[in-house]
BADO-91431 format. One record per residue (C-alpha): residue in one letter; x, y, z. Coordinates in steps of 0.25 Angstrom, whole numbers, padded with zeros to 4 digits, always signed. Example, Ala and Ser with C-alpha at 12.3 -4.5 7.8 and 13.67 -1.06 7.14 Angstrom:
BEGIN
A+0049-0018+0031
S+0055-0004+0029
This chain:
BEGIN
M+0000+0000+0000
C+0006+0013-0004
G+0004+0026-0012
F+0010+0032-0025
V+0011+0044-0033
G+0015+0047-0047
V+0017+0058-0058
F+0016+0054-0073
N+0018+0065-0083
Y+0014+0057-0095
Q+0008+0069-0102
T+0021+0078-0102
Q+0031+0068-0099
S+0038+0077-0089
F+0047+0074-0078
V+0040+0071-0064
K+0047+0078-0053
K+0050+0068-0042
D+0048+0078-0031
V+0033+0079-0035
V+0032+0063-0034
V+0039+0063-0020
K+0030+0074-0015
M+0018+0066-0020
N+0023+0053-0014
Q+0026+0059+0000
L+0011+0063+0002
I+0007+0048+0002
T+0018+0043+0012
H+0007+0039+0021
R+0003+0028+0011
G+0016+0022+0010
P+0026+0025+0022
D+0035+0013+0020
D+0042+0016+0006
E+0042+0026-0005
G+0047+0026-0020
Y+0048+0034-0032
F+0049+0032-0047
D+0051+0042-0059
D+0052+0039-0074
D+0051+0050-0084
F+0038+0057-0081
L+0033+0048-0070
G+0035+0049-0055
L+0030+0039-0045
G+0031+0039-0030
F+0027+0028-0020
K+0024+0026-0005
R+0023+0012+0001
L+0016+0006+0012
S+0023-0008+0013
V+0013-0019+0015
I+0018-0030+0005
D+0033-0033+0003
V+0037-0022+0013
A+0052-0023+0009
G+0049-0023-0006
G+0038-0017-0015
H+0045-0003-0016
Q+0038+0006-0026
P+0038+0012-0037
M+0041-0002-0043
T+0047-0004-0057
S+0047-0017-0064
D+0060-0024-0068
C+0058-0020-0082
G+0057-0006-0078
R+0045-0003-0086
Y+0034-0003-0075
T+0034+0005-0062
L+0023+0003-0052
V+0018+0011-0040
F+0007+0003-0032
N-0002+0005-0020
G-0010-0006-0015
E-0010-0021-0012
I-0011-0033-0022
Y-0017-0044-0014
N-0014-0055-0025
Y+0000-0051-0027
K+0006-0064-0023
T-0002-0072-0033
L+0001-0062-0044
R+0016-0063-0040
K+0016-0078-0042
G+0010-0076-0056
L+0020-0066-0060
E+0032-0074-0055
K+0027-0085-0064
K+0028-0076-0075
G+0042-0073-0072
Y+0041-0060-0064
T+0052-0059-0053
F+0048-0051-0041
R+0057-0041-0033
T+0048-0039-0022
N+0036-0046-0014
S+0027-0034-0016
D+0013-0034-0023
S+0018-0021-0030
E+0028-0029-0038
V+0017-0039-0042
V+0009-0028-0048
L+0021-0023-0055
A+0024-0037-0060
L+0010-0038-0065
V+0012-0025-0073
V+0024-0030-0080
L+0019-0044-0083
E+0004-0042-0085
G+0003-0028-0090
A-0011-0022-0093
G-0022-0027-0083
F-0013-0032-0072
E-0021-0024-0062
L-0032-0034-0064
K-0024-0045-0057
L-0022-0036-0044
D-0030-0040-0032
G-0028-0028-0022
M-0029-0013-0020
F-0020-0004-0028
A-0016+0008-0035
M-0004+0009-0044
S+0004+0016-0055
V+0011+0008-0066
Y+0021+0015-0075
D+0025+0009-0088
S+0038+0016-0092
E+0038+0010-0106
H+0025+0016-0110
K+0026+0027-0100
T+0012+0025-0094
V+0007+0025-0079
T-0005+0017-0076
L-0012+0019-0063
Y-0021+0008-0057
R-0031+0007-0046
D-0037-0006-0039
R-0051-0011-0042
L-0059-0003-0032
G-0048+0008-0029
K-0043+0004-0016
K-0030+0011-0018
P-0031+0026-0022
L-0025+0032-0034
F-0026+0047-0039
Y-0021+0054-0051
S-0022+0068-0057
L-0019+0071-0072
T-0009+0083-0074
A-0004+0090-0086
S+0008+0082-0086
G+0002+0068-0083
V-0004+0062-0070
V-0001+0062-0055
F-0006+0050-0047
A-0005+0046-0032
S-0011+0037-0022
E-0017+0049-0015
I-0022+0063-0020
K-0012+0071-0012
P+0001+0068-0020
I-0006+0072-0033
L-0010+0085-0026
A+0004+0087-0021
S+0011+0084-0034
G+0009+0099-0039
L+0005+0093-0052
V-0010+0094-0051
S-0019+0106-0047
F-0031+0102-0039
D-0044+0108-0033
V-0057+0103-0027
N-0065+0093-0035
W-0079+0098-0030
S-0087+0087-0037
V-0079+0077-0029
V-0081+0085-0016
S-0096+0085-0019
D-0095+0069-0020
F-0087+0070-0006
F-0098+0077+0001
S-0108+0068-0005
L-0101+0055-0001
G-0090+0058+0008
Y-0079+0053-0002
T-0076+0056-0016
V-0079+0046-0028
S-0073+0041-0041
E-0060+0046-0048
Q-0062+0061-0044
T-0055+0067-0031
P-0058+0080-0024
F-0047+0086-0032
E-0049+0090-0046
G-0040+0083-0055
V-0036+0072-0046
K-0043+0058-0048
A-0043+0044-0043
L-0040+0032-0052
L-0053+0024-0049
G-0052+0010-0044
G-0051-0001-0055
H-0045+0009-0065
K-0031+0011-0071
M-0026+0024-0078
E-0014+0024-0088
F-0006+0037-0091
S+0003+0037-0103
M+0008+0047-0114
S-0005+0046-0121
G-0013+0050-0109
H-0021+0042-0098
R-0032+0032-0098
T-0040+0026-0087
E-0045+0011-0087
K-0055+0004-0078
W-0048-0010-0075
W-0058-0016-0065
S-0073-0015-0061
L-0082-0022-0052
D-0091-0032-0059
V-0105-0032-0054
Y-0117-0042-0058
S-0132-0042-0059
E-0138-0050-0048
A-0144-0060-0058
N-0130-0064-0061
K-0126-0066-0047
P-0129-0080-0043
V-0132-0083-0028
V-0119-0087-0021
Q-0121-0099-0012
D-0108-0098-0005
L-0107-0083-0004
K-0102-0082+0010
S-0090-0091+0008
Q-0087-0084-0005
V-0087-0070+0001
T-0079-0076+0013
S-0069-0082+0004
L-0067-0069-0004
L-0066-0060+0009
E-0056-0069+0016
R-0047-0069+0004
S-0048-0054+0003
V-0044-0053+0018
Q-0033-0063+0015
K-0027-0055+0004
R-0027-0042+0012
M-0020-0048+0024
V-0007-0050+0015
A+0003-0040+0019
D+0018-0039+0024
V+0013-0030+0036
D+0003-0031+0047
V-0012-0031+0042
G-0023-0026+0052
I-0038-0023+0050
Y-0047-0012+0053
L-0059-0018+0061
S-0071-0009+0062
G-0080-0019+0070
G-0089-0021+0058
L-0091-0033+0050
D-0082-0031+0038
S-0069-0029+0045
S-0072-0039+0056
L-0074-0050+0045
L-0061-0046+0039
A-0054-0047+0052
A-0060-0061+0055
M-0056-0066+0041
V-0041-0061+0044
K-0041-0068+0057
K-0047-0081+0050
Q-0036-0081+0040
S-0025-0077+0050
P-0029-0082+0064
L-0016-0080+0070
K-0014-0066+0065
K-0016-0054+0075
L-0024-0045+0066
K-0024-0030+0070
A-0037-0024+0070
Y-0041-0009+0071
T-0054-0002+0075
V-0058+0013+0076
G-0066+0015+0088
F-0074+0027+0093
A-0079+0032+0107
S-0094+0033+0101
E-0101+0020+0103
S-0110+0022+0091
Y-0098+0022+0082
D-0088+0013+0089
E-0086-0001+0084
A-0073-0004+0091
E-0080-0014+0101
Q-0085-0022+0089
A-0071-0022+0083
R-0065-0026+0096
E-0075-0038+0097
I-0071-0043+0083
A-0056-0041+0086
E-0057-0049+0099
H-0065-0060+0092
L-0054-0061+0080
N-0042-0058+0090
L-0038-0046+0082
E-0027-0036+0088
H-0037-0025+0089
R-0035-0010+0091
V-0046+0000+0092
I-0043+0014+0087
K-0052+0024+0094
M-0055+0036+0086
G-0060+0049+0092
P-0063+0063+0087
E-0048+0067+0089
D-0044+0057+0079
F-0053+0062+0069
V-0048+0076+0071
N-0033+0072+0071
N-0034+0064+0058
F-0044+0072+0051
T-0035+0080+0042
D-0026+0068+0039
V-0037+0060+0035
V-0042+0070+0025
Y-0028+0073+0020
K-0025+0058+0018
S-0038+0055+0011
D-0035+0065+0000
G-0049+0064-0006
L-0061+0068+0001
I-0067+0057+0010
A-0075+0059+0023
N-0080+0045+0027
P-0078+0046+0042
A-0072+0032+0042
I-0059+0038+0036
F-0055+0044+0049
A-0056+0031+0056
N-0049+0024+0045
F-0038+0034+0046
L-0036+0032+0061
L-0036+0017+0059
S-0025+0017+0049
K-0017+0027+0057
E-0018+0020+0070
S-0015+0006+0064
R-0004+0010+0055
S+0007+0007+0066
E+0002-0008+0067
I-0002-0012+0053
K+0000-0008+0038
V-0012-0015+0032
A-0027-0015+0037
L-0039-0022+0032
N-0053-0016+0034
G-0067-0020+0030
G-0070-0009+0020
G-0079-0012+0008
G-0087-0023+0015
D-0100-0014+0016
E-0099-0011+0001
L-0098-0026-0003
F-0107-0032+0006
F-0118-0022+0008
G-0114-0016+0022
Y-0120-0002+0022
D-0134+0002+0027
T-0136+0010+0014
Y-0139-0004+0007
R-0150-0006+0017
A-0155+0008+0014
D-0155+0005+0000
K-0164-0007+0003
I-0174+0001+0011
A-0174+0013+0001
S-0177+0003-0010
Y-0191+0002-0004
I-0193+0018-0005
P-0195+0025-0018
K-0188+0037-0022
L-0194+0049-0014
P-0197+0063-0018
S-0187+0073-0012
S-0198+0080-0005
V-0202+0067+0003
V-0188+0064+0006
H-0187+0079+0011
L-0199+0077+0021
L-0193+0063+0026
L-0180+0070+0029
K-0187+0081+0036
G-0193+0071+0045
C-0179+0066+0049
S-0175+0080+0053
W-0180+0078+0067
L-0171+0066+0070
K-0158+0070+0077
S-0145+0065+0073
N-0137+0058+0084
H-0124+0058+0077
K-0122+0043+0080
R-0118+0033+0069
L-0126+0037+0057
G-0139+0039+0065
L-0153+0037+0061
K-0156+0051+0056
Y-0143+0051+0046
K-0148+0038+0040
L-0162+0041+0039
V-0159+0055+0032
K-0150+0048+0022
F-0160+0037+0019
I-0172+0047+0017
D-0164+0057+0009
A-0160+0046-0001
L-0174+0042-0004
K-0176+0053-0014
F-0166+0046-0024
N-0166+0033-0032
R-0160+0020-0026
V-0146+0023-0031
K-0144+0037-0026
R-0150+0033-0013
H-0139+0023-0010
Y-0129+0034-0014
W-0136+0045-0005
W-0135+0037+0008
R-0120+0037+0006
T-0119+0053+0004
V-0115+0063+0014
F-0120+0076+0008
S-0132+0076+0000
D-0133+0084-0013
E-0141+0095-0007
E-0131+0096+0005
K-0119+0098-0005
K-0127+0109-0012
R-0127+0116+0002
L-0113+0113+0005
F-0106+0117-0008
L-0106+0131-0013
F-0104+0127-0027
N-0114+0120-0037
S-0110+0106-0040
S-0118+0097-0050
H-0109+0085-0046
D-0117+0073-0042
S-0110+0064-0031
F-0120+0053-0034
E-0113+0050-0047
Q-0103+0040-0042
Y-0113+0032-0035
Q-0123+0033-0047
K-0111+0028-0056
A-0108+0016-0047
F-0122+0012-0047
S-0122+0013-0062
D-0109+0006-0064
F-0115-0006-0056
S-0120-0016-0067
G-0128-0025-0057
D-0143-0025-0055
D-0144-0024-0039
F-0145-0011-0032
F-0139-0015-0019
E-0127-0021-0027
S-0126-0008-0035
A-0126+0000-0021
S-0115-0009-0016
Y-0107-0007-0029
A-0109+0008-0028
D-0104+0009-0014
L-0092+0001-0017
N-0088+0009-0029
V-0091+0023-0024
W-0092+0023-0008
W-0081+0012-0005
V-0072+0015-0017
N-0071+0030-0015
M-0073+0031+0000
G-0069+0017+0007
L-0057+0013-0002
Y-0052+0027-0002
Q-0053+0030+0013
G-0048+0016+0016
D-0035+0019+0008
S-0033+0033+0011
M-0035+0032+0026
S-0026+0019+0028
M-0015+0024+0019
A-0015+0037+0026
N-0008+0029+0037
G-0001+0019+0029
I-0011+0007+0031
E-0015-0002+0019
L-0030-0004+0020
R-0035-0017+0014
M-0050-0020+0012
P-0054-0035+0010
F-0068-0032+0006
M-0062-0024-0006
D-0056-0037-0012
N-0058-0037-0027
D-0063-0052-0027
L-0072-0050-0015
I-0079-0037-0022
E-0081-0044-0035
A-0087-0057-0029
V-0096-0049-0020
Y-0102-0041-0032
R-0105-0055-0038
L-0113-0059-0026
P-0129-0058-0027
R-0132-0045-0019
K-0143-0052-0011
Q-0133-0061-0005
K-0125-0049-0001
F-0136-0039+0003
N-0151-0042+0004
G-0155-0027+0007
W-0154-0028+0022
K-0143-0036+0028
L-0129-0029+0026
K-0117-0037+0023
T-0124-0051+0023
V-0112-0058+0017
L-0101-0053+0026
K-0110-0056+0038
E-0112-0070+0034
I-0097-0072+0032
S-0094-0065+0045
Y-0101-0075+0054
D-0090-0085+0050
F-0079-0075+0056
L-0086-0067+0067
P-0095-0069+0079
K-0110-0067+0076
H-0112-0056+0086
I-0102-0047+0080
L-0108-0049+0066
E-0122-0046+0071
R-0119-0032+0076
P-0126-0021+0068
K-0117-0014+0057
S-0113+0000+0061
G-0103+0004+0051
F-0091+0013+0054
H-0093+0027+0058
L-0085+0038+0065
P-0093+0046+0076
L-0091+0059+0068
A-0105+0063+0069
Q-0103+0064+0085
W-0089+0069+0084
Y-0093+0081+0075
T-0103+0086+0086
E-0093+0083+0097
E-0078+0081+0097
L-0076+0085+0083
K-0086+0097+0083
D-0075+0107+0084
F-0067+0100+0073
V-0078+0101+0063
E-0080+0116+0066
E-0065+0118+0064
K-0064+0110+0051
L-0077+0116+0045
S-0075+0130+0050
E-0080+0141+0042
E-0066+0145+0040
R-0062+0132+0034
L-0074+0131+0025
S-0072+0145+0020
K-0060+0139+0012
I-0069+0130+0004
P-0079+0140-0002
Q-0087+0129-0009
L-0093+0124+0004
N-0105+0131+0011
T-0100+0134+0025
Q-0114+0136+0030
E-0118+0122+0026
V-0106+0116+0032
R-0110+0123+0045
N-0124+0118+0044
I-0119+0103+0042
I-0111+0104+0055
D-0122+0111+0063
E-0132+0100+0059
H-0123+0090+0064
L-0119+0097+0077
N-0134+0099+0080
F-0137+0084+0077
K-0147+0087+0066
F-0140+0077+0057
D-0127+0069+0056
N-0118+0077+0047
S-0105+0070+0051
F-0103+0065+0037
K-0105+0079+0031
I-0096+0085+0041
T-0085+0075+0039
C-0086+0078+0024
L-0085+0093+0027
L-0073+0091+0036
V-0065+0082+0026
F-0068+0091+0014
V-0064+0104+0021
E-0051+0097+0027
W-0048+0091+0013
H-0050+0105+0006
E-0041+0111+0016
L-0030+0100+0015
F-0030+0098-0001
I-0036+0111-0007
Q-0032+0122+0002
N-0019+0118+0008
F-0014+0105+0001
N-0002+0112-0005
E+0002+0116+0009
K+0003+0102+0014
């Protein structure tokens, strides 16, 4: 697990200044504190930072083939590298190291075009062909490992994070307000666009080649989906999924350094921990949990019970308001793009506190998307019995909810009821999207002091349209995976762990498992009411019944409470009129109204306040003062 940067002046064929590449590379030291390297050839400059996980002594990058033609910088892990290595050795390739990076390079040399299809893992990489003077960027199937680029008058600048691109001095940047609009709608940004005009993300499952004749992008992977009529009932579904998940866990335990697990107390991470212990019963697995003082949010006791049952070396990391304050600026800065899911602050603290003991961690991310774990799927089922209502009727229903008081505990009744009712004015597809939004379109109109015709629903709408199956619930799961999880879950997982030099691995995001799950009949996975049916059935073979029959609560931070108590002054300071005045596109009075409504317990605006806090801090760090850092 690492990070890399590059400058390729293929347009002007001009010399790349090494000091520019070095400056860019130093900004991602947190991603790779163990080693660094550089490469330059004609009008290409590459920089690399390494976190040593496989073949700690070897695997130095950039790595050039023996023939001298190809040079690789690679970030990620290839789980089937040992199998691939044996096949390459039979073809006569002689390896110099035991690293998975050299296996990738050998594939480039011997296999050529399409080699990426053989890789099972997470990766972002750049391959330089000195004979044809081309640079090709690759990103893994879903986009677990990040890769950004910006086209310049001379060519292209690319990096594992956005900061090096901005610091290169080769690109001009300003706010992309359409992306900001998406951020306030969703709490994260979507697709290839970033909050910076001119800086883009290479999408998962895509590759991009740069040559003297220009550049071209190609999609090399997509998830196959099927109509329900073409999915036969699976008789041994439980054993099939168990086998796939166990194999995924086994692959992700391969490392030459210590591997731990982030244990939330929920079903997904608990099942993964149990599978690790089954495969290595004598191994003392280190487990880490974030705990809170507030009982309605704290799941540390459930995690402790699971840890004791599995004989894990368990550590609870207590998170308080002071941790939020102390890490806030670092979280916003290290995440580069805009993301305001409250879990990022807990994930940052987890990786920060566990870094002294482990270099690799497993977590249960992605299980809810694959196996229908969200209450929004139940909401879809309930709403299917309710026709689309006129806006006037919805308005009256919402007015009737106004007398309810918000208690600012874990997603209270008023919050859920208002979100559900408000979506009833839309069709089925937009309802599903709406339940995942933070600011509504009307609320954004009041917040922004500019006219924007941008529709943040587009990406969810596109995901539903791209789904070629015939089942609504399956299409909702597909959209959540490809919009919510790819853009929020995978990105925050990588950025917050790598901010502290931790490699995060997600067994539920295994290629074989994902493809197999989408071949299963939807009704065998979700009947409209019971969530995570398949995983629960599997878990009875690994965990005690009383643990499994606890109600699902989901992971949340007590920000709603903290914003009215310990963090009240922090909110007032960060969203002061003085700071807001430096962003003339925001309506200062509307921000004040949002804060007051929350403080007066009229509505839980904690998600909105978090979005505002993150955006104002991001704007100050990257737009107002970035050149000073």
